[in-house]
C-alpha positions as CSV (number, residue, x, y, z in Angstrom):
1,M,-21.2,-12.2,21.4
2,S,-23.6,-15.7,21.0
3,Q,-26.5,-12.9,20.3
4,T,-24.4,-11.5,17.6
5,R,-23.9,-14.8,15.9
6,A,-27.4,-15.8,16.6
7,M,-28.8,-12.8,14.6
8,L,-25.9,-13.8,11.4
9,Q,-27.1,-17.2,11.2
10,R,-30.8,-16.2,11.3
11,A,-30.2,-14.7,7.8
12,P,-26.7,-15.5,6.8
13,H,-26.9,-14.6,3.0
14,A,-28.7,-11.0,3.5
15,W,-25.9,-10.2,6.6
16,G,-23.2,-11.2,4.3
17,L,-24.1,-9.0,1.3
18,A,-24.8,-6.3,3.6
19,L,-21.1,-6.7,5.6
20,A,-19.4,-6.9,2.0
21,L,-21.3,-4.3,1.3
22,L,-20.4,-2.1,4.0
23,G,-16.6,-3.2,4.2
24,A,-16.3,-2.1,0.3
25,V,-17.3,1.1,0.8
26,C,-15.7,1.9,3.7
27,F,-12.4,1.0,2.4
28,S,-13.3,2.8,-0.5
29,A,-13.9,5.9,1.7
30,K,-10.4,6.2,2.8
31,A,-9.2,8.0,-0.1
32,V,-11.6,10.6,0.4
33,V,-11.0,11.1,4.1
34,V,-7.1,11.3,3.2
35,K,-7.7,14.1,0.8
36,L,-10.3,15.8,3.4
37,A,-7.3,15.8,6.0
38,Y,-5.0,17.3,3.3
39,R,-7.0,20.5,3.3
40,H,-5.5,21.1,6.6
41,G,-2.2,21.1,6.1
42,V,-1.1,17.7,7.2
43,D,1.7,15.8,5.2
44,A,1.7,11.9,4.2
45,S,3.9,10.6,6.9
46,T,1.9,12.6,10.0
47,L,-1.5,11.6,8.8
48,L,-0.3,7.8,8.4
49,A,1.4,8.0,11.8
50,M,-1.9,9.4,13.0
51,R,-4.0,6.6,11.8
52,M,-1.6,4.2,12.9
53,L,-1.4,5.2,16.6
54,L,-5.3,5.3,16.5
55,S,-5.9,1.9,14.9
56,W,-3.4,-0.5,16.8
57,P,-5.0,-0.4,19.6
58,L,-8.1,-1.5,18.2
59,F,-6.5,-4.7,16.6
60,L,-4.8,-5.4,19.6
61,G,-7.8,-5.7,21.4
62,A,-9.2,-8.1,18.7
63,L,-6.0,-10.1,19.1
64,V,-6.5,-10.1,22.7
65,V,-10.1,-11.3,22.4
66,V,-9.3,-14.1,19.8
67,S,-6.1,-15.3,21.9
68,V,-8.7,-15.7,25.0
69,R,-11.3,-17.3,23.0
70,S,-9.1,-19.7,21.0
71,R,-7.8,-22.8,22.4
72,E,-5.0,-23.3,20.0
73,P,-1.6,-22.5,20.4
74,W,0.0,-20.0,18.7
75,N,3.4,-21.8,17.4
76,L,5.0,-19.1,15.9
77,S,8.4,-20.5,14.2
78,Q,11.3,-18.0,13.5
79,R,10.1,-17.9,9.9
80,D,6.2,-17.3,10.9
81,I,8.1,-13.8,12.7
82,G,9.8,-13.0,9.7
83,L,7.0,-13.4,7.2
84,I,4.7,-11.5,9.8
85,A,7.3,-8.6,10.0
86,L,7.4,-8.8,6.3
87,A,3.7,-8.6,5.9
88,G,3.4,-5.6,8.2
89,L,5.9,-3.7,6.4
90,L,4.4,-4.3,3.0
91,G,0.8,-4.0,3.6
92,Y,0.4,-1.7,6.2
93,Y,3.4,0.9,6.0
94,L,5.0,0.6,2.6
95,A,1.4,0.5,0.9
96,S,-0.2,2.9,3.1
97,L,3.0,5.2,3.2
98,F,3.1,5.3,-0.9
99,D,-0.9,5.4,-0.9
100,F,-1.3,8.3,1.2
101,M,1.9,10.0,-1.0
102,G,0.3,9.8,-3.9
103,L,-3.1,10.9,-3.0
104,Q,-1.7,14.6,-2.9
105,Y,-1.1,14.4,-6.4
106,I,-4.3,12.6,-8.1
107,T,-8.0,11.9,-7.7
108,A,-9.4,9.5,-5.0
109,G,-11.4,8.1,-8.1
110,L,-8.3,7.5,-9.8
111,E,-6.0,6.1,-6.6
112,R,-9.2,3.6,-6.3
113,L,-8.9,2.4,-9.7
114,I,-5.0,1.9,-9.6
115,L,-5.4,-0.1,-6.2
116,F,-8.1,-2.1,-7.9
117,T,-5.9,-3.9,-10.5
118,Y,-4.2,-5.3,-7.9
119,P,-5.2,-8.9,-8.8
120,S,-3.3,-8.5,-12.2
121,L,-0.1,-8.0,-10.0
122,V,-1.1,-10.9,-8.0
123,L,-1.3,-12.8,-11.1
124,I,1.9,-11.9,-12.7
125,M,3.6,-12.5,-9.3
126,T,2.2,-15.7,-9.3
127,C,3.1,-16.4,-12.8
128,L,6.9,-15.6,-11.9
129,R,7.1,-17.6,-9.1
130,K,5.8,-20.6,-11.3
131,R,7.7,-19.6,-13.9
132,Q,5.2,-19.6,-16.6
133,W,3.2,-17.3,-18.8
134,P,-0.6,-16.1,-17.9
135,A,-2.9,-17.6,-20.4
136,R,-4.1,-15.6,-23.4
137,W,-7.7,-14.8,-21.5
138,Q,-5.6,-13.4,-18.7
139,L,-3.6,-11.4,-20.7
140,A,-6.5,-10.1,-22.3
141,C,-8.3,-9.2,-18.9
142,M,-5.1,-7.2,-17.7
143,A,-5.0,-5.4,-21.1
144,L,-8.4,-4.0,-20.6
145,S,-8.0,-2.9,-17.0
146,Y,-4.9,-1.2,-18.4
147,A,-6.2,0.3,-21.1
148,G,-8.7,1.9,-18.5
149,L,-6.5,3.3,-16.7
150,L,-4.3,4.7,-19.4
151,V,-7.8,6.5,-20.2
152,V,-8.3,8.0,-17.0
153,Y,-4.6,9.3,-16.6
154,G,-4.4,10.7,-20.0
155,H,-7.7,12.8,-19.2
156,E,-6.5,13.8,-15.6
157,T,-2.7,14.8,-16.9
158,V,-4.8,17.2,-19.0
159,L,-6.8,18.5,-16.1
160,T,-4.4,18.4,-13.2
161,G,-1.0,18.5,-15.0
162,A,2.2,16.9,-14.6
163,N,2.0,15.9,-10.9
164,T,-0.4,13.1,-11.9
165,T,2.5,11.0,-12.8
166,L,4.2,11.2,-10.0
167,G,1.1,10.4,-8.0
168,V,-0.1,7.6,-10.3
169,F,3.7,5.9,-10.0
170,L,3.5,6.2,-6.1
171,V,-0.3,4.4,-5.7
172,F,1.1,2.1,-8.3
173,L,3.9,1.1,-6.0
174,S,1.3,0.8,-3.4
175,A,-0.5,-1.5,-5.4
176,V,2.5,-3.7,-6.0
177,C,3.4,-3.7,-2.1
178,Y,-0.5,-4.7,-1.3
179,A,0.0,-7.5,-3.6
180,S,3.2,-8.6,-2.4
181,Y,1.9,-8.7,1.1
182,L,-1.1,-10.8,0.0
183,M,1.4,-13.3,-1.8
184,V,3.7,-13.5,1.5
185,G,0.7,-13.6,4.0
186,E,-1.4,-16.4,1.9
187,E,0.0,-19.2,3.9
188,L,0.2,-17.3,7.2
189,L,-3.8,-16.4,7.2
190,K,-4.9,-19.6,6.4
191,R,-2.9,-21.2,9.2
192,L,-3.0,-18.6,11.9
193,G,-6.3,-16.9,11.3
194,T,-6.6,-13.2,9.6
195,I,-7.1,-11.3,13.0
196,R,-4.3,-12.7,14.6
197,V,-1.8,-12.0,11.2
198,T,-3.3,-8.5,10.8
199,A,-3.3,-7.5,14.0
200,L,0.5,-8.6,14.5
201,A,1.4,-7.3,11.1
202,M,-0.4,-3.5,12.1
203,L,1.7,-3.9,14.9
204,V,4.9,-4.0,12.9
205,S,3.9,-1.3,10.9
206,T,3.0,0.9,13.5
207,A,6.6,0.8,14.8
208,A,7.9,1.5,11.6
209,V,5.8,4.5,11.2
210,L,6.6,5.8,14.3
211,L,10.3,5.1,13.8
212,Q,9.9,7.1,10.7
213,T,8.0,9.7,12.3
214,A,10.8,10.3,15.2
215,V,13.6,10.3,12.6
216,Q,12.0,13.2,10.4
217,Q,10.2,15.2,13.4
218,P,9.3,15.8,16.6
219,F,6.4,13.8,18.0
220,S,4.8,17.2,18.9
221,V,4.1,17.6,15.0
222,I,1.5,14.7,15.4
223,W,-0.1,16.1,18.8
224,N,-0.2,19.7,17.8
225,Q,-2.3,18.8,14.7
226,P,-5.6,20.8,14.0
227,A,-8.9,19.4,15.5
228,P,-10.4,18.7,12.0
229,V,-7.0,16.4,10.9
230,W,-7.5,14.6,14.2
231,G,-11.1,14.1,13.5
232,W,-10.6,12.5,9.9
233,S,-7.7,10.5,11.4
234,V,-10.1,9.1,13.8
235,V,-12.8,8.2,11.0
236,N,-9.8,6.9,9.0
237,A,-8.8,4.5,11.6
238,L,-12.3,3.1,12.8
239,L,-14.4,3.4,9.4
240,C,-11.9,3.4,6.9
241,T,-9.4,0.7,8.5
242,F,-11.0,-1.3,11.6
243,V,-14.3,-1.9,10.7
244,P,-14.3,-2.9,7.2
245,V,-11.5,-5.7,8.2
246,F,-13.9,-7.2,10.4
247,A,-16.7,-6.8,8.2
248,V,-15.0,-8.4,5.1
249,M,-13.7,-11.6,7.3
250,T,-17.5,-12.0,8.5
251,A,-18.8,-11.5,5.2
252,I,-16.2,-14.3,3.9
253,S,-17.6,-16.7,6.7
254,L,-21.2,-16.2,5.8
255,I,-21.0,-16.4,1.9
256,G,-17.8,-16.8,0.9
257,A,-14.5,-15.0,-0.7
258,Q,-16.3,-15.0,-4.4
259,R,-19.5,-13.5,-3.5
260,V,-17.6,-10.6,-1.2
261,S,-15.0,-10.2,-4.0
262,Q,-17.9,-9.4,-6.3
263,M,-19.4,-7.2,-3.8
264,G,-16.0,-5.5,-3.8
265,M,-16.5,-4.1,-7.4
266,V,-18.5,-1.6,-5.6
267,G,-15.7,0.2,-4.2
268,P,-14.1,1.9,-7.2
269,I,-17.9,3.5,-7.8
270,A,-18.5,4.6,-4.3
271,T,-15.2,6.6,-4.2
272,I,-16.0,8.2,-7.5
273,L,-19.7,9.3,-6.1
274,L,-18.0,10.3,-2.7
275,G,-15.1,12.2,-4.4
276,T,-17.5,14.0,-6.6
277,V,-20.0,15.1,-3.9
278,A,-17.0,15.7,-1.0
279,L,-14.5,16.7,-2.7
280,N,-15.9,18.2,-6.3
281,E,-14.0,15.8,-8.3
282,P,-14.8,15.9,-12.2
283,F,-16.1,12.7,-13.4
284,T,-16.3,13.0,-17.3
285,V,-17.3,10.6,-20.3
286,W,-13.8,9.7,-20.3
287,H,-13.5,8.8,-16.3
288,A,-16.7,6.8,-17.0
289,T,-15.3,5.2,-20.1
290,G,-11.7,4.2,-18.2
291,T,-13.6,3.0,-14.9
292,G,-16.0,0.5,-16.9
293,L,-12.8,-1.0,-18.7
294,V,-11.2,-1.4,-15.4
295,L,-14.2,-3.0,-13.6
296,A,-14.7,-5.2,-16.4
297,G,-11.0,-6.6,-16.9
298,V,-10.9,-7.1,-13.2
299,A,-14.2,-8.9,-13.2
300,L,-13.4,-11.0,-16.0
301,L,-9.9,-11.7,-14.3
302,S,-11.3,-12.6,-10.9
303,F,-14.3,-14.6,-12.0
304,K,-13.7,-16.2,-15.1
305,R,-12.2,-19.9,-14.6
306,P,-9.9,-21.4,-17.7
307,A,-11.6,-24.5,-19.7
308,A,-11.0,-27.8,-18.1
């Protein structure tokens, strides 16, 4: 651990950028990995259960390591426990479930663009909580992003049919749940630390997924999945869930949240490229136009600061 810390401190900017890029690409690859697993006949709930079963021991191990190394007491109140449970249900259960379900009907590129607009949803929720209207420039940024989504959505509806609407709706619900998770977990993340909150929320979501699976079908359905589904689930749990979480957290500690967010702009582009190569998804001038509008709107919304 000390050798790793020393290595990062020798070139913090370079390592920070590299880890932020790694996190963005790994997060973005999730949609492609899920769609590759769907080719073998697995359903969304089973695939999500496999992801949780394979990833929760990793987060539990990280939680144990942090707890052993940290000398700060936990001091979890009943309110903290309730918020962690709510964060787990929103961020790693419902958001993931709606996302996996939506990916059955839309391309990986469109899915990533929809999820990428979550800053606008956080802004709307913040304004509702404070009972105030967004600024004009914020409304303009959101309009730009959603105009881009409409361009891509309209074109994909022509290419893939009516199920695109269902897929878009499900992934948008996922984005709403993720934005709600960020709102719920903001205070906890600052006070308890990202690893603790993420690991505990993952345990809650794993319990919820397993409960849903037990109600829907026998657990033997999971164990009897073909080898390719298990293989893609391992990739999903390790490279698309566990690795990017810690890569992004380490990058934030090295170069700051704003620069890491800027590197996150690579995410939709990486998903589109991976989807085109691995899934043979179409990428037309309409996709390029819509993607550009979404990226521009989110970038302006995330990094523009109102005049003092």
